[in-house]
N, C-alpha and C positions, 0 to 999 in steps of 0.2 A: 776714716773710711776703710772699708774692707779691701785688702789687696786684690782680691778677685774682681771686685767691682771696679777698682781703679784700672786694672789691666783691660777689662772689657771696654771701659770708656776710651782708653788710649787706642785700643785696636779699632774702635769705631771711627775715631779721628783719623787714624792712618788710612782707613778705607775711604775717607772723604765724606763722612756723614756726621751730622750733628747728633751727639749722644742723647740729647734730651728729646728732640723731635723726630729723629730718624731721617730728616730731610738732607738732601745732598748739599754739601757746603758750596757756597757761591765761588765762582772762578776768581782767582786772584787773591784769595785770603792767605794770610801767612801760613796757615795750616797746610797749604798745598805746596809750599816751598820744599825743595829736596832736603835742605839742611834740617828743617823742622821735622819732616817725616823721619829722617834718620835719628833725630833726637828722641822722637816718640817711640821708635822701634827699640832704641837703646833702653828706654825706660821700661818698655814691655819686657824685654829680655832680663833686665835687673829684677823686676817683680817675679818673673817666672823662676829665676835662680833662687831668690829668697824663699819662694814657696817650696821649691825642691829641697833646700836646706832644712826647712822646717819639717817637711815630711820625713826626711831621713833621720833627723834628730828625734822625732817621735818614735821611731823604731828602735832606738838605742835603749839599753838597760837604764834603769832609774839612777844608778850611782855613777854613771860615766862622768869622769872629770872631778868627782868629789874626793877629798882626802881620805886615806885609809885610816881606820881606827886600829888600835892595838888588838881589840877583840876580833876585828875582821881578819887581821893578819894571822892571829892565832888559829882562827877557824880555817883559814886557807891552808896554813901549814899542816894542821891536823888532818884535814880532809885529803890533802895531797899525799901525805905520808901513809894514809890508810888505803891509798890506791883508787880513790874515787876519781872518775873521769873529769877532766877539766871543764867540759861543757856543763856537767851537772853542778860543779862547784860554782861556775860562773852564774848559773841560774839562781842558785841559793843566795849568792852575794850581790846579785843584780849588777854584775859587771861583765865586761867582755873577756873572752879567752885571752886576748892580747894583753889586757890589763893584768890578768892573773899571772901570765908568764913573766911580765916585767917585774911584778911584785915578788914572785918566786925567785927570780934572778937576784933581786936586791936582798932577799932574805938568805941567799946562798944555797938555796935548795935545788936550783938547776944552773947549768952553765949556759952561756949565750947560744952555743951551737945546738942545744937541746930544744930551743924554742921552735914551735910549729908555725907561729905567725911571723910575718916579716916586720922588721923594724924599719919603718919608712924613713927614718932619719939617718940610717947607715946603709950605704950601698954594698952590694955583694955579700949580704948576710946569708950564711948557709943555714938551712933548716932541716930538722929531722923530727921525727915524731916522739912525743912523750905521752904516755898513757892515752 
């Protein structure tokens, strides 16, 4: 079942209507109990959160999360050394600027304090611009 369709069905139930017929649910059904309505709302929220994660994931570059090949590392190093801007390199390699900075740091081409993106796993990270 399509998550959007599932969400619509759950929302219809929360509002007190039969999703198939559109008729109002009879009084006293379990679907009108507060605990059941809260559970339905939790399910709607979970489906909405999943849809948002999917939408955000679709906006990310193709190679996010994939291992780096040695050819990609060499291309990154050469492009960086030639002064090409990081956003342009990121577009070529289909990676994020943050991923490039992490890789440049691992390759010893930049120091941690040269990163422009924040490292979400380390608090208090200073940042400054690089190219």
